[in-house]
N, C-alpha and C positions, 0 to 999 in steps of 0.2 A: 907288158902292162906298165903304164906310167906310174911313177911313185906318187903317193899322196902328198899333196902340197904342204899340209900343216899337220905335224905329228900330234899337236895338242888337241886336234879335232876329235880324236877318239879316246880322250882321257876318261870319260865316264860312259856308263852303259847307255847305248843308243836305242835299243829295242827291248821291250819287255817280253819275256817268254810267254807263249800261250800253248794250250793243249792242242791247237790246230797246226802250229808251225814248228819248224826245227828249232834247234838251240838258239837263243838270242845272240845277236851280234856281239854284244859286249863280252859275253862269256867266251866267244871264240877268239876275240882279239887279244884278250889277256889282261894283265895288270895295267893300271893307269900309267901313262907315260907323260912326263912333263919335260919342258925344255932343259931343266936342270939335271934330270937323271937319264934322259935319252942318250943311248950310246950306240953307235953304228955297230952292226955285226962284223966280226973279224973278216977281213978280206972283201968287204962290200961297203958301198956308200949309202945303203938304204937303211931306214929305221928297222928295228927288230920285229915290229908288227907287220911289216910289209908283206912278208911271206904268209903270215897268218891270214891277212885280209884277202890275199890272192887265192889261198887254198880253202877258204871257209866254205862249208856246205850251204850256208845261207847266202842267198843272192843279195849283194849290197852295192850301193853306188853313192858317191859323194856328189851332192848337187850344190851349185853355187847359188847366191842370192837372186840371181836372174832366172833360176829354174833350169839351168843347163847342167848336163852331166859333166862333172869335172874328172871323175874317175869311176871305174866299175870293175868288180872282180869277175873272174872267169865264170863263176856260178851264175851271176846275173846275166852275162852274155849268153851262156848256154840255155838259161831259162827262156830268154827271148828269141833264141835262134839267130842271133846277130853277133858278128865278131866284135870283141871289146873295143877295138880301135875305132869302129864305126859308131859306137855309142857316144863317144866323147863329143861334147858340144851339141848334142841333141836335147830337145825339151823333155825332161823327165816325165812331165804330166802326160805327154802323148804316149810314152812307152807303156804306162800302166793305167791309162784311161782315167785320169783324175779330173778331167774337165767335162765329163759326161753329165754331171748334175751340179746345179748351182751351189748347193750346200757344201759338198766335198771340195769343189773348186775354191770357194771362199775360205774354208778352213786351211787348205793347202797354202794359199797366198798369205794367210795370217802367220803360218809357221815360218815361211820364208822371210817374212818381215820381222820375225822375232816377237810377235804379239801373242802367239799361242804356243803352248809347250809341245804339242804332239798332234798328229793325225793318224787315226787308224781306220781302215776301211777294207771292204772286200770287193774285188773287181774280177770281172771275166774278161780275159784278154785273148787276142787271136795270135796263134803261133804262125810263123811264115809257112810252115808245112801244111797248114789248113785246119788243124785241130784247135780247140779252145782250152784254156786253162783257167781255173779258179785260183786266185792268189789273195793272200792277206798282205796288205801294204801298210807299212809303218813309216812315217816321216817324223824325225825329231831333230832339233838343233844340235850342232856340234859345239859343246861348251869350249870356250877359249879360242874359237876360230874367229879371228878378227874380221875375216871377210864375210861372216854371217852364213857360212855354208851349213847344209843339213845332211844328215845321213838317211838315205832311203833304203829300206830293206824289204825284200819281197819273199814270201814263203808260199810254196806251191801246196795248196790244200785241195787239189782236184780229187784225190782219192778219198779224202775225208768227205767232201761234198757229194761224191758219188755214193758213198756208203749212206750218208744222210738221206739222199734221194731215194735209195732203195728201201731204207727203213720207213720213210714217210709213205712210200707207195704201198708197202705192206700194211701200214697202219691205216691208210685212207681207202683201201679197196677191200671189197668182199671176197673172201677166198673161194667161195662156191661159184659165183657168177663172174668174178673179176671186174665187176662194175664198181664205180665209186660207192663208198658206203655212206651211212648216215652222217658221219662226221664231216666228210668232204662235201657232201651235198649242202649241209647247213653253212659251211664255210663259203661255198660259192653263192648260195642264196643271200647270205648276209652281205657279201661284197657287191652283189648285183643291186641290192637295195640302198647302198650308200649313195648319197647325193652326187658325189663326184663321178660315179660310174655312169650316170645318165645325163647329168646337166652339162658336163664338159665334153662328152663324146658325140653329141649331135644325134643321139638315138631317139627312138619313139618315147622313151621314158615309161614304158609299160612292161609288165611282167606277167607271164602265164605259167600255170602249173597243171599237169595231169597227174593225179594221185590214184594209183591203180592197185587193186587187190584181186587176187585170183579167186574165182568162185569154186568152192568144193575142193580146194587143195588139201585141206586137212584130212579129208576122207582118203585121198590118194596116198598121202604120207602115212596115215595110220594103217592102211591095208597092205600097201606094197613096200613100206619101209622107207627110212630116211635116205638110203642110197638112191633109190629111184626118184624120190622127191627132190633130191639135190640135182639129179640129171635133168629133171623137168624144169627146175628153176633156171639152170644154165641155158637150156634150150629157149625158154621164155625170154631170158636176157638177150640172147642173140637176135630174136625176132624184134624185140623192142629197139635194140640198137640199130637194126637195119631200117626200121621205120623212122627213127630219129635222123639217120643219115640221109634218107630220101627227103624228109621234111626240110633238112638244112642244105639241100643240094644247091639252091640258088641264093643262099644266105651266107653271111660271113662265117658262121659257126652253127653246127647242128645243136639241137636241144641236149642238155646234159641228162643222161640216163643213170639212175642210181637205184640201188637196192637199199631200202630203209630198214629192212628186217623182216623175217618170216617170209610171207608171200606178198609183201608190199613193195611196190616200185614207184618211182617218181620221175617225171620228165619235166625239167625246168627249161622254160622258153624265155630267154633274156631278149630284150628288144622286141617284144611281141607287137604284132600289127593289129591285134584285135581278137574278139571272140571267135570270128570265123576261122582264123588260123588254128586256134586251139580245138575247135570243133572238128575240123578236118583231121587234125593229128589224132584226136581221140577215136574218131571213126576208123582211121587206118590201123590203130592199135587193136581195136576190137576185131577187125577183119583179119588181121594177121594171126591172132591167137585162136580164131575159130577153126583153123585147119588142124587136123589131128597131128599128134606128135608120135614119132616112131622111136621108142627108147628101149634098147636091149631086147628087141623082139616083142615088145609090148606096144600096142597102139592106144594112146591116151588122148582124151579130148578134155579141154579145159576152156573156160570162158573167164571173163574179167568184168569187174565193175569199176568205173572210173569217175572220180570227182574232178570237175574242171573249174578252175578259178582263173580269171583274167581281170587285171585292174591296173590303175596307175601305180607306179612304184613309189611315188611320193606319198607320204602319209601312212604307208603300211609297214609292217614289221614281219620278220620271219615267223614269229609266234602267231600273229593274226592271220597270215597267209596260210599257214599249216592248219590252223583251227578251221578256217573256212573250207579248205580242201578236205579235211577229215569229215566235217559235217556233210559236205556234198557227196562224198563217197558213201556215207551212211544212207543218204537219200537214194542213191543209185541202187544200193543193195535192197532197200525197203521197197523200191518201185518195181522190183522183179529181176535184178541182176542182168548180166550180159548187156549192159548199156552204160552210156555216159550221161551225166547230169551236170548242168551248168549251175554254178552258185547263184542263188536268188536271195538278195538282201532282205526282201519282205518275208520270204519263208523263214529265213534265218532269224529275223526279228521276232516272228511268231514263236519259233522254237525257244528262243532265249526267254521270252515272256512266259511261255509255258513252264519252263524249268524254274523260273523265279516264283511262279505261282505254286508249283508243286513243293518247293522248298519251304514255303511259309503257310501252306494250307492248314496243316494240323494245328499249328500254333494260333492261327487266326480264329479257330473255333473257341479256344480258351480266352482269347482277347476280346471276344464279343464283336467281331467285325461283320457279322452277318445280320441281315434283316429280312423280313417277309413282306411281300406285297400280295394282294389278293385280286383275282380276276373273277367277276360274277359268272355264275351259271344260271341262266334265265329260262323260265318256262316258256315254251314256244306258243302255247295257246293264249296265255294271259299276259306275258311279258313281265311277270313278277320274279323277284329274286328267290331262287330256290337254294342256292349254295354258293360257295366260292372255292376256287382252287388256290392253294398256298404256293407261292413261287418265291424261292430264296434268291436273295441278292447279296453279293459280297461287296461291302464298302471298303475297297482296297486302298490303303494309304498312298500308294504310288500310281495305280492304274485307274482309280476312280471306281464307279459302280459297275460291277461285272454281272452279266446275266448267267444263268445256270449252265448254258452250253460252253462257257469259258472254263468251268472248273469242276463240274460234276464228274466228267470222265476221269479227271485226275484224282478226284476223291475216291472213286471206285478202284482205281489202280493201287493207291497206297493205303487203302483201308480207312482213311479218315471219313469216308462216307458214313461209317457207323456212328461216331459221336455227332457228326453234323446232322445226319438223319434223325437221330434221337432228339436233338435240339429243335429241329424243324417241327417234328411231331408234337413235342410238348408245347412249343410256342403257339402253333396253330390251334391246338385244342384249348389252350388257355384263352385265346382270343375269341374262339367260337362261343365258349361259355360266357365270356364278358359281354358279347352281343346279346346273348340270351337273357342275361340278367338285366341289361340296360333297356331291352325292349320286350318286356314280359307279355305285352298284348299282341305282339306280332308272332306269326308262326316261326319257330326257330329255324335257322338255316344251317345246313351241314357244311363241313369243311373237308376238302379233298386234298390229300397229301401224297406226293409221289414217293414210292419206295423202290430202292434198288435191290437187285437180286442178292448182292453181297450182304445187305442188311439181314436177309433171311439166313444166310449161311454163317455169317461171322458174329451174329448176336442172337439173343433170345427175343425175337420180335414180338412173339405173343405175350411174353412177360412184360416187355417194355410198354406195349399198348395197354395192357391191363393196369399197370401201375400208373401210367399217365392219365388214363381215363378216371381212375380212382382219385388221383391227386387234384385234377381239374374239375371233377364232378360233372363231366360231360357225358351225356347219354351215348352209348355205343352206336346207335343208329344215326347219330349226327357226325360220325367220322367215316370218311370214305378213303380207302387206300388204293392208289393207282399203281399198277404194274404194267410194263410194256407187254405187247402181245407175244413177242419172242420169248419173254421170260416166263409167261404163264403157260402158253401152249406146250404141251409135252412135259409139264412139271410132274415130278414123281418123288416119292420118298419124303424127306423132311419138308421141302417147300410146299408140297401139296398138303401135307399134314398141318403145317402152320396156317395155310390159307383156310383150310377147313375149320381149324380151331378159332380163327378170327371171325369167320362167318357165323359159327355157332355162338360166338360171343355177342353177335348183333352188328358187327362192323360191316359196312358195305365194301365189296371188292369190285374194282373197276378195271377193265382192260383198256389201256391207253393206246392211242395210235392204231386202232383196230383196222385191219385191211391191208397193212403193210408187211405183215409177217407170214405166218403159216396160213391164216384165214381158214382154219379147220373148224367150220361151224358145228359139225357133229360132235366135236370134242367138248363144246361148251356145256352140253348137258351133263357132263361128268365133273365139271368144275364148280366150285362154290363162288360163282361170279354173279353179280347182280346188275352191273352196268357195263355197256359197251360205249366207248368214245370213238366215234368215226374219225379217221385221220383227215386232216385238212385237205389233202389232195383230192378227195372225193367232193368236198364242198366247193372247192374252187371251180370245178366244172359246171357249177350251177349258175354261172353268170348270165344275166340277161342283157347287160349293157356292154358295148365295146368301148374302146378308148375315145371315140368321138360321140359317145352317148347314143349311137344308133342302135335300134333294136336288133338283137342277135338271137336267133332261134335256139332254144336249149338243145343239148345233145340228149336224145331219148335214151341212149345206152347208159349214161350216167344216172339218170333218174331211175331206170329199171333196176340197176345193180343196188343202189342205195335203198330203194323201196323194198327190194327183196331181203336185204339184210335187216332192215327195221322190222319187217313182218315176221321173219324167223326169230329175231330176238324177242319180240313180243310173245310169240308162241311159246318160247322157253321161259317166259316170266321175267325177262330182262328189260330194263329201260335203256334208251339210246340218247347219247349226247353228241351233238355235232360240233366239231372244233372249227376254228377259223371262219366264223360267220362274219362277213364284212359288209354285205349289202342287204337292203330290204328284199331284193329279188331272191337272194339265196334263202333268207328267212321264210319268205312266202312259200317257196317250193318245198322246203323242209317241213314246214307246218302242214302242208297239204298231204304229204306222204306219211305223216304220223310220227315225226321225230319228237321226242319228249322235251329235251332241253337243248339250248344252244350256248355257245361260248365264243367270243370273238370281239373284234374292235367295233362291230356295230353296236354292241351293248356297252362295252367299256374295255379300256386297256387295264393291265394290272395296276392297282392303285394302293396307297397306304390304307391302314385300317380305318382311319377317320372318314375317308371317302365312302367306304362301304356302309358306314353308319348313316350317311346321308341318303343312301339308296334303300334303307330298310323301310318296308311298307309302301314303296312307290313302284310304279311301272317303269321298267328300264327301257 
């Protein structure tokens, strides 16, 4: 070993100790040595620290200001697998790969020039025998060295890195299936959505996701136990991985397969080529899982539902992508399971709107955001106004005026139909009484109000009706309550008792959309019903004109069916109202076969109360 040229170069600590590397160089070299106190060892011409430098367990080298190795200890030579004498004069940066990235190279040059105090970095270097080493490199100036040399120390941290890698693998992988877990999946997803990952790599800039959930796995887990359930999950993971490998055969890398928890899996397709690629992958996954599994002597069958999302990576986030996938998976489940469903922005927008409406519906009743419009019910013989149907509208502050089909179903689900229905009933009765008072010389018109079945079960409908009629002073026969055919037919117990009580009170009971449900005409004789409202599908078949106004013969079957229902209703003492009357031809045929009243755009669309006032006493 060549003697170090300047003893003052090692006067101060050159390397700070870390938890990853061996003892710092300064601690190995010993006390500070200056020109005034340096004394040669007895019997030698070398400084006293020379032997310590040579025998130090930390790999060290002195590098001159040109970046060339001036001296190196045996540990440094052994670490690199190169004789010490061959290291002298070589570029230190090449030995420990300091020029591989611009930032490290710049800092190293600044240390050589004395403009920066220290460089610390981690490098992976190649040993001449073929294996790689992870090393911690520290470069620091040698104080007092007039030539501007630096001390380079290298600590082998390969064992530490290997332990870190093993721990990370355990932390990032599922122990049952050995697939990447949720944490690693989101790490990869986040990285794939970073701008640099697709803008600088020349890829498609698109990303795809298959979000998979097993159908019926809970039943298997509950009946056969977690052990069998875990074996099934591991077998499913193998099939999913095989599908991913086949899908990525002609590509740079296969889709990432991960277990997100429970029986949920995800396949992430980076650099997607479009929805067709994702659809093919989803179909192959379903096909692979349909084959039975043989586990511990048991033959198990399982299917899956898959939500598929494919979109531009730009502008999306991991949260948005997973929300879309989760929503689409729900659609696949709701549509019948054992299928894949592609994300539909319009369907999702409708769902979001529906959720927004459901969240504000109950409060909207208290805020008075609802209003009623009325559609005339007209006598077929004379064309005069007989009554009106009250139709509720929601004046939503965000979505504008909403028709009943947008929110009545939601109201029935969350129970807000009860206070809403009570408000509609009271408002309609109050308006009917107001018309009666305003036009005392005209025959009073009745008001028809739709009632949901839940109003019967969740409230005292009879008491509500009695109270409202008493408060508004409206005669009971001027109130008509409409219930759907499916709700009325087969009614028993409390619903039937309530209908009977309302009928005994004098309130008219009508079956709405008649002909679309049970159509059990014989059952009508046992129900307290006074009106049938024929569904519009029957009336639409009564067209005489085609699109080019040419005469089109009527369908005899339509007329026979409707005429039979009208005649039977009349025999039972019921009146019949035809819905969706839109043309004079329809009205003429309905009048000829004995229909009592009609309702539809031929007469009027739903209108505010003041427009009904204009129709009082006139032919519609």
